[in-house]
N, C-alpha and C positions, 0 to 999 in steps of 0.2 A: 511447411517450414518446421524447423525443430526448435521448440521452446523450452527454455530452462527457467524454472521458478527459483528465485533466491529470496529467502526469508531471513533478514538480519535480526539477531536477537542477543544483544550483549547482556552480561550479567548485572551491570550496574543500572540503577534507576533512582532518580531523586524524588519524583512525585509519588510513585507507588513502588516501594521496594520489591525487587524481583517480580515486577508485574508481568513479564512475559510468561512466567509459569504459575502465576496466581490463578487459583481455580475460579472459573466463571461458568455458571450453568452446567456444573458437572464434569468439567475437563479444564486442563491448563489452557490459558489464553492462547498460546501459540498453536495449539492443536487445532483451533478453529481454522486458521489459514492453511495449515498443513493439510487437513482433511479436504478443504475446498480445492486446493491444488491437485491433490492426488485423485480427486473425482472427476477432473477435467480430462477428457480423452485426447485433447489436442496438446496437452503438456507432456513433454518427454521425460523430464526429471524434476524432482523437488529437493532442493538443497537448503539446509539451514547453516547460516554463518554465526558462530558464537564463540565467545572466549570462556564460556562457563562449563565446567565438567557436569554440574547439576542439570543445566539446561540440555546439554548433549545427551545425558542419560534418558531424559524424558522424551526427546526428539526420536532417539533410536527406537523406542517402543511404539511411536506413532506411525512409522513407516517412511518418514522422510530420511534423507541422507545426511550424515555428518562425516564427510570424508577427511576432514582436518579441523582443528580448532583455529580460531582467529587469533592473530598475534596481539599482544596487549597494546601496542602503539595504534592499532586500528579499533580499539574498544574504549576510547576515552570519551568524556562528555562532549567534547567539541568535534569529534570525528564526523566528517560528512559521510553520507551513505555511498556516494559514488566510489571512492577508494575501496570500500568494502566489496562492492560488486566486482570491480576490477580484480581484486585479490582472489576471489573465488574463481573467476574466469582464468586467470593466470595459473593458478594451482591446478585447476582441472586439466588444462592443456599440458602443463609440465608432467603430471602424473599419469594422464590417460590419453593425451592428445585429442581431448574432447572440446569440440567447439559447437555451441548452438548457433542458430540463425538469429535468435532474438532472446532477450532476457525479460522475464516478468518479475517485477519487484512487488512483493506482498509484505506490508508491514503488519506484524502480529498485533499491533495496537488498533487495527481496524478489522475486528472479527465479524462485523455484521455485513455479510454479503449474501444476497439471495442466491438460490439455486441457479446454476447455469450462467451466473454473471461472468465468470472467467471465459467461458465458451463464447458468450455474446461479445465480450470485449475483444477477444482474439478475432473473431469474424469481422468486427468493424475495422479493426487494424488492417486486416487483409483486404477487405472490400475497398477501403480508401487508399490502399497502397501507401500506407503511412510509414514514416521512419520512427515515429514514437507515438505513445498514447498516454493520456492523463485522464484519470477519472475525476468527475465533478459532480456537484449537485447545484440545482438552481438556487440562487440567492434572492431572498425577498426582503432583506434588511436594508435600512437606510444608514449609510456610514458617514461619520464625521471624522475629522482629524485635528490635532493640535488643540488640546483642551484649554490652553492659555489664550489662544486666539482662535476660537472655533471656526472651522471651515467645513461646510457640508460638501459632500461628494455627489449631491443631487440638487435639483432645483426645488427648495422647500416652499417656495411661492407658488409652485404648481405641482404640488405633491402628487406623484403618479399613483393610480390604483393598479393593483397587480394584473387584473384582467385587461387592462388597457395598454400594458407595455408590449411593444412590438417584439417579435422574436429576435430581431437583429440587435435590439437595444437591451435585452435581458443580460443580467449578470450571473456568472457561475463561479462557484467557490471550489477550488481544488480540495478534494476531500481525503487525499493521502491513501486511498484504499488500493488502487490498481495502477501500476505503471507498466508499460511495454516499450522496449527499446530494441531496435535492431542492433546487433553486435557491432557493426561498422559505425553506427551513430554513437553508441556508447563509448567505444574506444577512441574514436577520433576527437570527439568533443568533450570527453570526460564528464559527461552530463546525461541524466536519464532522459532529458528532453532535448530534441534538436531536429533539424530538418523539417519534413512535413509532419505536423502534429495533429493527431486525431483527438477529439474530445468525447469521452464516454460518459454519458449522463446517467447518474444513479439517483435513487430516491433519497430524500432527506434522512430517513430513519436508518439508512445504511452508511451514513456519513459521520458517525461518532468516532473520533480519534481519542483513544484513552491516554490522557496525560495526567490525570488527577483521580483522586478517589471518587469524586462525584461522576466523572466520566465513566468510571468503571461500574458504578451503580446503575447508571443510565443504560449502558450497553447491556448489562445483565438483565434488566427488565425487558429490553427488546428481544433478547435471545430466548428468554423464558416464554414470553407471550406469543412469539411467532416462531417457535422452534422448528416447526415443520417447513418453514420457508427458507431457513438458513442451512439446513443439513443437506 
């Protein structure tokens, strides 16, 4: 199959200004995802979608492609990711008649991925003959909802111990790191997930999504302490 990686990186950011190009462990944040994609032999192309000339200049030096800038109406705070993916696909087809078999969505805010994770995710996707794939990490937390009328989402009278939870009863958290979607599934459903969904389990330390300054600091600590695992 022919895989196209798309990395969305708009210029605006409320939590951490210009976080996509903020330096983290010696390089701009977005470059971690770019380098991981370029290092995977199964990926055909790596394209970054951005509305920012500044981000585009950094990306061009990293080896990824910036075939066009994203229009402003697709770079607003409320813009979903899927229309951005479709825009890239439509433009590549218009300009080059290029069509991948599947799209890999890598969010630059998830830089902590171990070596070969993309290769492993693609192999799982193919082995399960899936239509889409979502990366997750096992969840060991006990959740509640509605703080005004507290409602537990587990049986607190028989609090489970981690080692006693059966495999089929374990919870997993979508970690935002890797998504793979067949082109037909993405275009027909306008959603990164659909059809037969494969679940790719990653470690908890790979599952930091950078939305705040604290998240940024935690991710940088991991990248520094285990740098050889993530390059």
